[in-house]
C-alpha atoms as a printed R data frame, in Angstrom:
    type eleno elety resid chain resno        x       y        z
1   ATOM     1    CA   MET     A     1 -253.187 -28.565 -118.094
2   ATOM     2    CA   ALA     A     2 -256.716 -27.963 -119.426
3   ATOM     3    CA   GLN     A     3 -257.170 -31.685 -119.995
4   ATOM     4    CA   LEU     A     4 -256.047 -32.440 -116.438
5   ATOM     5    CA   ILE     A     5 -258.427 -29.836 -115.007
6   ATOM     6    CA   ASN     A     6 -261.287 -31.393 -116.987
7   ATOM     7    CA   ASN     A     7 -260.541 -34.695 -115.251
8   ATOM     8    CA   PRO     A     8 -259.830 -33.622 -111.652
9   ATOM     9    CA   HIS     A     9 -260.109 -37.172 -110.320
10  ATOM    10    CA   ASP     A    10 -257.346 -38.399 -112.626
11  ATOM    11    CA   LEU     A    11 -255.135 -35.458 -111.611
12  ATOM    12    CA   PHE     A    12 -255.824 -36.183 -107.941
13  ATOM    13    CA   ILE     A    13 -255.022 -39.902 -108.384
14  ATOM    14    CA   ARG     A    14 -251.750 -39.288 -110.204
15  ATOM    15    CA   LYS     A    15 -250.499 -36.686 -107.741
16  ATOM    16    CA   THR     A    16 -250.612 -39.440 -105.128
17  ATOM    17    CA   TRP     A    17 -249.905 -42.701 -106.885
18  ATOM    18    CA   GLU     A    18 -247.092 -41.658 -109.216
19  ATOM    19    CA   ARG     A    19 -244.992 -41.042 -106.105
20  ATOM    20    CA   LYS     A    20 -242.999 -44.178 -105.319
21  ATOM    21    CA   ASP     A    21 -242.824 -43.455 -101.597
22  ATOM    22    CA   GLU     A    22 -246.607 -43.216 -101.373
23  ATOM    23    CA   VAL     A    23 -247.180 -46.454 -103.296
24  ATOM    24    CA   ARG     A    24 -244.604 -48.219 -101.173
25  ATOM    25    CA   SER     A    25 -246.362 -46.945  -98.055
26  ATOM    26    CA   PHE     A    26 -249.693 -48.264  -99.354
27  ATOM    27    CA   ILE     A    27 -248.208 -51.670 -100.252
28  ATOM    28    CA   GLU     A    28 -246.555 -52.055  -96.855
29  ATOM    29    CA   ASN     A    29 -249.708 -51.122  -94.938
30  ATOM    30    CA   HIS     A    30 -252.530 -52.636  -96.966
31  ATOM    31    CA   LEU     A    31 -251.433 -55.545  -99.158
32  ATOM    32    CA   PRO     A    32 -251.425 -59.087  -97.723
33  ATOM    33    CA   ALA     A    33 -248.248 -59.713  -95.712
34  ATOM    34    CA   GLU     A    34 -247.294 -62.781  -97.771
35  ATOM    35    CA   ILE     A    35 -247.215 -60.627 -100.918
36  ATOM    36    CA   VAL     A    36 -245.309 -57.762  -99.280
37  ATOM    37    CA   ASN     A    37 -242.717 -60.180  -97.912
38  ATOM    38    CA   CYS     A    38 -241.808 -61.485 -101.363
39  ATOM    39    CA   LEU     A    39 -241.334 -58.046 -102.977
40  ATOM    40    CA   ASN     A    40 -238.177 -55.945 -103.180
41  ATOM    41    CA   LEU     A    41 -239.770 -52.525 -102.730
42  ATOM    42    CA   GLU     A    42 -236.439 -50.764 -103.272
43  ATOM    43    CA   THR     A    43 -236.832 -51.591 -106.994
44  ATOM    44    CA   LEU     A    44 -240.283 -49.986 -107.371
45  ATOM    45    CA   LYS     A    45 -240.508 -47.917 -110.588
46  ATOM    46    CA   VAL     A    46 -243.483 -46.223 -112.256
47  ATOM    47    CA   GLU     A    47 -244.209 -47.025 -115.912
48  ATOM    48    CA   LYS     A    48 -245.658 -44.201 -117.999
49  ATOM    49    CA   ASP     A    49 -248.060 -46.255 -120.129
50  ATOM    50    CA   THR     A    50 -251.813 -46.275 -119.497
51  ATOM    51    CA   PHE     A    51 -254.081 -49.064 -120.696
52  ATOM    52    CA   ILE     A    52 -257.559 -47.682 -120.033
53  ATOM    53    CA   ASP     A    53 -259.973 -47.338 -122.959
54  ATOM    54    CA   SER     A    54 -260.474 -43.675 -123.818
55  ATOM    55    CA   GLN     A    55 -264.265 -43.957 -123.362
56  ATOM    56    CA   LEU     A    56 -263.734 -45.255 -119.807
57  ATOM    57    CA   LYS     A    57 -261.392 -42.470 -118.696
58  ATOM    58    CA   ALA     A    58 -264.269 -40.801 -116.843
59  ATOM    59    CA   HIS     A    59 -264.722 -43.901 -114.690
60  ATOM    60    CA   TYR     A    60 -261.225 -45.270 -114.090
61  ATOM    61    CA   SER     A    61 -257.617 -44.268 -113.570
62  ATOM    62    CA   ASP     A    62 -254.700 -46.666 -113.889
63  ATOM    63    CA   ILE     A    63 -251.008 -46.700 -113.037
64  ATOM    64    CA   LEU     A    64 -248.512 -49.449 -113.783
65  ATOM    65    CA   TYR     A    65 -245.472 -50.147 -111.627
66  ATOM    66    CA   SER     A    66 -242.605 -52.528 -112.207
67  ATOM    67    CA   LEU     A    67 -240.448 -54.041 -109.491
68  ATOM    68    CA   MET     A    68 -238.543 -57.184 -108.566
69  ATOM    69    CA   THR     A    69 -239.227 -59.964 -106.135
70  ATOM    70    CA   LYS     A    70 -236.684 -60.620 -103.404
71  ATOM    71    CA   ASP     A    71 -235.312 -63.540 -105.414
72  ATOM    72    CA   GLY     A    72 -234.662 -61.285 -108.413
73  ATOM    73    CA   LYS     A    73 -237.698 -62.069 -110.572
74  ATOM    74    CA   PRO     A    74 -239.512 -59.199 -112.385
75  ATOM    75    CA   ILE     A    75 -243.129 -58.436 -111.549
76  ATOM    76    CA   LYS     A    76 -245.631 -55.695 -112.405
77  ATOM    77    CA   LEU     A    77 -248.159 -54.085 -110.087
78  ATOM    78    CA   TYR     A    78 -251.208 -52.761 -111.925
79  ATOM    79    CA   LEU     A    79 -253.309 -50.280 -109.946
80  ATOM    80    CA   LEU     A    80 -256.846 -49.751 -111.233
81  ATOM    81    CA   PHE     A    81 -258.869 -47.058 -109.471
82  ATOM    82    CA   GLU     A    82 -262.621 -47.249 -109.794
83  ATOM    83    CA   HIS     A    83 -264.199 -43.869 -109.198
84  ATOM    84    CA   LYS     A    84 -267.842 -44.454 -109.985
85  ATOM    85    CA   SER     A    85 -270.671 -44.294 -107.476
86  ATOM    86    CA   TYR     A    86 -271.946 -47.692 -108.630
87  ATOM    87    CA   GLN     A    87 -270.424 -51.072 -109.348
88  ATOM    88    CA   ASP     A    88 -269.920 -52.310 -112.900
89  ATOM    89    CA   ASP     A    89 -270.406 -56.017 -113.593
90  ATOM    90    CA   ASP     A    90 -267.882 -55.756 -116.436
91  ATOM    91    CA   ILE     A    91 -264.953 -54.616 -114.299
92  ATOM    92    CA   ILE     A    92 -263.301 -58.049 -114.081
93  ATOM    93    CA   PHE     A    93 -263.447 -58.342 -117.885
94  ATOM    94    CA   GLN     A    94 -262.110 -54.803 -118.313
95  ATOM    95    CA   LEU     A    95 -259.258 -55.569 -115.948
96  ATOM    96    CA   LEU     A    96 -258.453 -58.749 -117.867
97  ATOM    97    CA   ARG     A    97 -258.335 -56.764 -121.135
98  ATOM    98    CA   TYR     A    98 -255.981 -54.219 -119.595
99  ATOM    99    CA   GLU     A    99 -253.693 -56.978 -118.340
100 ATOM   100    CA   MET     A   100 -253.599 -58.553 -121.803
101 ATOM   101    CA   ARG     A   101 -252.602 -55.171 -123.267
102 ATOM   102    CA   ILE     A   102 -249.741 -54.914 -120.778
103 ATOM   103    CA   LEU     A   103 -248.537 -58.395 -121.714
104 ATOM   104    CA   GLU     A   104 -248.859 -57.662 -125.442
105 ATOM   105    CA   ALA     A   105 -246.841 -54.460 -125.037
106 ATOM   106    CA   GLU     A   106 -244.139 -56.426 -123.239
107 ATOM   107    CA   ARG     A   107 -244.037 -59.093 -125.949
108 ATOM   108    CA   ASN     A   108 -243.875 -56.475 -128.706
109 ATOM   109    CA   GLN     A   109 -240.943 -54.774 -127.002
110 ATOM   110    CA   ASN     A   110 -239.002 -58.011 -126.575
111 ATOM   111    CA   LYS     A   111 -240.066 -60.772 -128.945
112 ATOM   112    CA   THR     A   112 -237.145 -62.985 -127.909
113 ATOM   113    CA   LYS     A   113 -238.376 -63.194 -124.321
114 ATOM   114    CA   LYS     A   114 -239.893 -66.618 -123.682
115 ATOM   115    CA   LEU     A   115 -241.421 -65.922 -120.269
116 ATOM   116    CA   ILE     A   116 -243.945 -63.219 -119.433
117 ATOM   117    CA   THR     A   117 -243.831 -60.971 -116.364
118 ATOM   118    CA   PRO     A   118 -246.541 -61.746 -113.788
119 ATOM   119    CA   ILE     A   119 -248.942 -58.892 -113.100
120 ATOM   120    CA   LEU     A   120 -250.586 -58.280 -109.740
121 ATOM   121    CA   PRO     A   121 -253.940 -56.557 -110.459
122 ATOM   122    CA   LEU     A   122 -255.217 -54.355 -107.663
123 ATOM   123    CA   ILE     A   123 -258.570 -52.531 -107.672
124 ATOM   124    CA   LEU     A   124 -258.968 -49.530 -105.367
125 ATOM   125    CA   TYR     A   125 -262.678 -48.988 -104.868
126 ATOM   126    CA   HIS     A   126 -264.603 -46.273 -103.033
127 ATOM   127    CA   GLY     A   127 -268.209 -46.531 -104.197
128 ATOM   128    CA   ARG     A   128 -271.278 -45.679 -102.153
129 ATOM   129    CA   THR     A   129 -271.797 -49.326 -101.198
130 ATOM   130    CA   GLY     A   130 -269.312 -52.031 -100.249
131 ATOM   131    CA   TRP     A   131 -267.804 -54.211 -102.991
132 ATOM   132    CA   LYS     A   132 -270.276 -56.979 -103.915
133 ATOM   133    CA   LEU     A   133 -269.018 -58.199 -107.274
134 ATOM   134    CA   LYS     A   134 -266.992 -61.283 -108.083
135 ATOM   135    CA   LYS     A   135 -263.260 -60.670 -108.102
136 ATOM   136    CA   LYS     A   136 -262.370 -64.030 -109.635
137 ATOM   137    CA   LEU     A   137 -263.137 -64.794 -113.278
138 ATOM   138    CA   GLY     A   138 -263.472 -68.500 -112.484
139 ATOM   139    CA   ASP     A   139 -266.503 -67.783 -110.281
140 ATOM   140    CA   LEU     A   140 -268.416 -66.481 -113.299
141 ATOM   141    CA   TYR     A   141 -268.279 -69.741 -115.277
142 ATOM   142    CA   GLU     A   142 -271.272 -72.052 -115.439
143 ATOM   143    CA   ALA     A   143 -269.373 -75.267 -115.958
144 ATOM   144    CA   PRO     A   144 -268.967 -78.707 -114.360
145 ATOM   145    CA   GLU     A   145 -266.050 -79.033 -111.937
146 ATOM   146    CA   VAL     A   146 -264.298 -81.444 -114.308
147 ATOM   147    CA   LEU     A   147 -263.922 -78.648 -116.885
148 ATOM   148    CA   LYS     A   148 -262.682 -75.897 -114.550
149 ATOM   149    CA   PRO     A   149 -258.971 -76.836 -114.738
150 ATOM   150    CA   TYR     A   150 -259.089 -76.008 -118.458
151 ATOM   151    CA   LEU     A   151 -260.856 -72.645 -118.123
152 ATOM   152    CA   LEU     A   152 -259.213 -69.242 -117.907
153 ATOM   153    CA   THR     A   153 -258.542 -68.204 -114.309
154 ATOM   154    CA   PHE     A   154 -257.947 -64.650 -113.194
155 ATOM   155    CA   GLU     A   155 -258.359 -62.897 -109.862
156 ATOM   156    CA   ALA     A   156 -257.917 -59.304 -108.704
157 ATOM   157    CA   ILE     A   157 -257.103 -57.998 -105.242
158 ATOM   158    CA   VAL     A   158 -259.909 -55.605 -104.303
159 ATOM   159    CA   PHE     A   159 -259.066 -52.938 -101.763
160 ATOM   160    CA   ASP     A   160 -262.484 -51.706 -100.614
161 ATOM   161    CA   PHE     A   161 -261.850 -48.823  -98.254
162 ATOM   162    CA   SER     A   162 -265.538 -47.845  -98.212
163 ATOM   163    CA   LYS     A   163 -265.896 -50.526  -95.508
164 ATOM   164    CA   MET     A   164 -262.817 -49.605  -93.501
165 ATOM   165    CA   SER     A   165 -262.768 -47.351  -90.461
166 ATOM   166    CA   ASP     A   166 -260.663 -44.189  -90.682
167 ATOM   167    CA   GLU     A   167 -258.276 -45.687  -88.122
168 ATOM   168    CA   GLU     A   168 -257.632 -48.711  -90.367
169 ATOM   169    CA   ILE     A   169 -256.432 -46.485  -93.216
170 ATOM   170    CA   LYS     A   170 -252.697 -46.251  -92.668
171 ATOM   171    CA   GLY     A   171 -249.602 -45.074  -94.519
172 ATOM   172    CA   GLN     A   172 -247.769 -41.860  -95.250
173 ATOM   173    CA   ILE     A   173 -249.613 -38.549  -94.992
174 ATOM   174    CA   ILE     A   174 -250.535 -38.170  -98.664
175 ATOM   175    CA   VAL     A   175 -251.720 -41.788  -98.909
176 ATOM   176    CA   ARG     A   176 -253.905 -41.438  -95.826
177 ATOM   177    CA   THR     A   177 -255.302 -38.082  -96.969
178 ATOM   178    CA   THR     A   178 -256.063 -39.448 -100.454
179 ATOM   179    CA   LEU     A   179 -257.789 -42.587  -99.199
180 ATOM   180    CA   LEU     A   180 -259.790 -40.704  -96.573
181 ATOM   181    CA   LEU     A   181 -260.987 -38.141  -99.119
182 ATOM   182    CA   MET     A   182 -261.985 -40.862 -101.576
183 ATOM   183    CA   LYS     A   183 -263.707 -42.837  -98.825
184 ATOM   184    CA   HIS     A   184 -265.811 -39.883  -97.653
185 ATOM   185    CA   ILE     A   185 -266.334 -38.072 -100.980
186 ATOM   186    CA   PHE     A   186 -270.005 -39.140 -101.140
187 ATOM   187    CA   ASP     A   187 -270.764 -38.472  -97.457
188 ATOM   188    CA   PRO     A   188 -273.287 -35.712  -96.745
189 ATOM   189    CA   ASP     A   189 -271.111 -34.568  -93.818
190 ATOM   190    CA   LEU     A   190 -267.932 -34.300  -95.914
191 ATOM   191    CA   SER     A   191 -267.573 -30.586  -95.161
192 ATOM   192    CA   GLU     A   192 -267.484 -31.370  -91.429
193 ATOM   193    CA   ARG     A   193 -264.819 -34.054  -91.945
194 ATOM   194    CA   LEU     A   194 -262.553 -31.943  -94.164
195 ATOM   195    CA   PRO     A   195 -260.740 -29.990  -91.409
196 ATOM   196    CA   ASN     A   196 -259.520 -33.223  -89.785
197 ATOM   197    CA   ILE     A   197 -258.615 -34.873  -93.092
198 ATOM   198    CA   LEU     A   198 -256.812 -31.884  -94.584
199 ATOM   199    CA   GLY     A   199 -255.211 -31.180  -91.219
200 ATOM   200    CA   LEU     A   200 -252.952 -34.171  -91.878
201 ATOM   201    CA   MET     A   201 -251.216 -32.110  -94.567
202 ATOM   202    CA   GLN     A   202 -249.799 -29.706  -91.982
203 ATOM   203    CA   LYS     A   203 -247.225 -32.402  -91.223
204 ATOM   204    CA   LEU     A   204 -245.841 -32.400  -94.770
205 ATOM   205    CA   SER     A   205 -242.273 -31.111  -94.669
206 ATOM   206    CA   GLU     A   206 -241.930 -30.180  -98.377
207 ATOM   207    CA   LYS     A   207 -243.933 -27.007  -99.056
208 ATOM   208    CA   GLU     A   208 -243.813 -27.403 -102.837
209 ATOM   209    CA   THR     A   209 -245.181 -30.954 -102.609
210 ATOM   210    CA   ALA     A   210 -247.891 -29.812 -100.211
211 ATOM   211    CA   LEU     A   211 -249.016 -26.974 -102.518
212 ATOM   212    CA   GLU     A   212 -249.130 -29.215 -105.611
213 ATOM   213    CA   TYR     A   213 -251.111 -31.848 -103.756
214 ATOM   214    CA   LEU     A   214 -253.463 -29.263 -102.233
215 ATOM   215    CA   GLU     A   215 -254.196 -27.915 -105.731
216 ATOM   216    CA   ALA     A   216 -255.134 -31.430 -106.909
217 ATOM   217    CA   VAL     A   217 -257.287 -31.962 -103.790
218 ATOM   218    CA   LEU     A   218 -259.216 -28.718 -104.293
219 ATOM   219    CA   LYS     A   219 -259.919 -29.513 -107.960
220 ATOM   220    CA   TYR     A   220 -261.070 -32.999 -106.962
221 ATOM   221    CA   LEU     A   221 -263.392 -31.649 -104.283
């Protein structure tokens, strides 16, 4: 527990995003409809592995989910949470490294498998300014158009809720509370906003869940 207390953001993230119902709620409310429509969310399952470099633990949290598409194909959903107050130009490269580690782990576990599982990389960002960095590796190349078909392509979905209104943040109670707290964590008037944000938790029906989540929230704050 001491390690978790020393990293209150990571504890706060995992109390929310290791809950399948909360992740499903987020997917249904905030991912592009064409992606949601192809997923079988009944098969959503959290994977226990983490792929973040130890020296970057203070800046990121990550959670990996596996699920199936509606036509029975496996897929992985990789959630990367950036919790820095500034944007890092290396994030797309870091995300690519993490994805390669996931694929390598899969290949090591099943060397007879000829096809690899597609990974949907999703960055949840709540910095002081809106997201301004490239989210597609191909946009970083300085190369003639004729060469681009042969270059590595990679793109992340960036969910930038620093630009969203509070009303646009939807989902189950814990998801909404988490996203609202992360959105406003740098605001000078956070203390004035807290009663309304934390007031959402009064609607939680499970007291034990509410107390565990409240503990994580207080440590995060």
